[in-house]
C-alpha angles and dihedrals in degrees: 000000000000105000090197096065119126111261097041108116124179120201125228118282111202108148146137112280134326094087091185092059117091104185095161122135119273123216121198120193118182092333119164117221115194118229094245089060097051123100113222126326132301110301096016096100098101092049092050091051095048094049093041095101100145092085089069093070088055093053091047088049091051093058093040086058092047091050092052091046089054091048094048091050093046093049091050090051094046088052098052103033113095125185098227096201092062100022092234128135118224087246089062090068114092093212090056092048089048091053092047091051089051091054091045093053091048093052093047093049091049092051092048091051093046090055093049093049090048088056094050090048090051090050090052094047092050092047091069089226112150097216127044119237113269092235089057093049089051094047091053089052091049089049092053093050095046092043095054092041091049092048088055093047090050092045087055091050089048092053093043090053098041097043118187093354091065093056093055117099106276144083101318094046093050090046088052092053091046092051092055094056088060090071093057102037114107123316090027116218092253093054094042091055092049088053092048093046090051091051091052090054095040 
């Protein structure tokens, strides 16, 4: 579909964090959509949305990447920052190393799970089955929740380690704001947990 057609109007997007996300409203007035650009048939929209689970791995991957970015920035800061009064780098403190290790374990586990889920999605798509297995749907929801929760936990670690530097306008501060958005983005973690809980209890 030609996104530059007359009649397509995007709303304003001014929000906290996630600069690459444009979730504004979209108004279509007398816009032609070619048949090749349509998804499904008339009245099938709800079913398509409910079965369109592949986007969840993208959401989880977004927050996994955010978590990795925060860890990278925090590591770089911990290596270069030296307390002049005692001539010790931040990386010399055991408590700092422990927090960095915790963040590393979280990012590694997210990446491993993401890779496994991507393989499962590929298998489902290659199978020709119309509907994804319920277990896969649930796992993708769980991955989105864990990835955004982990990004927030790692963001807090990053700010704790970097102190006032992390709160200054810059990369860590922006990544912290981006991480916060993951909890609220659809489905929000509260709603996702409710869906997961219902699936557990049938």
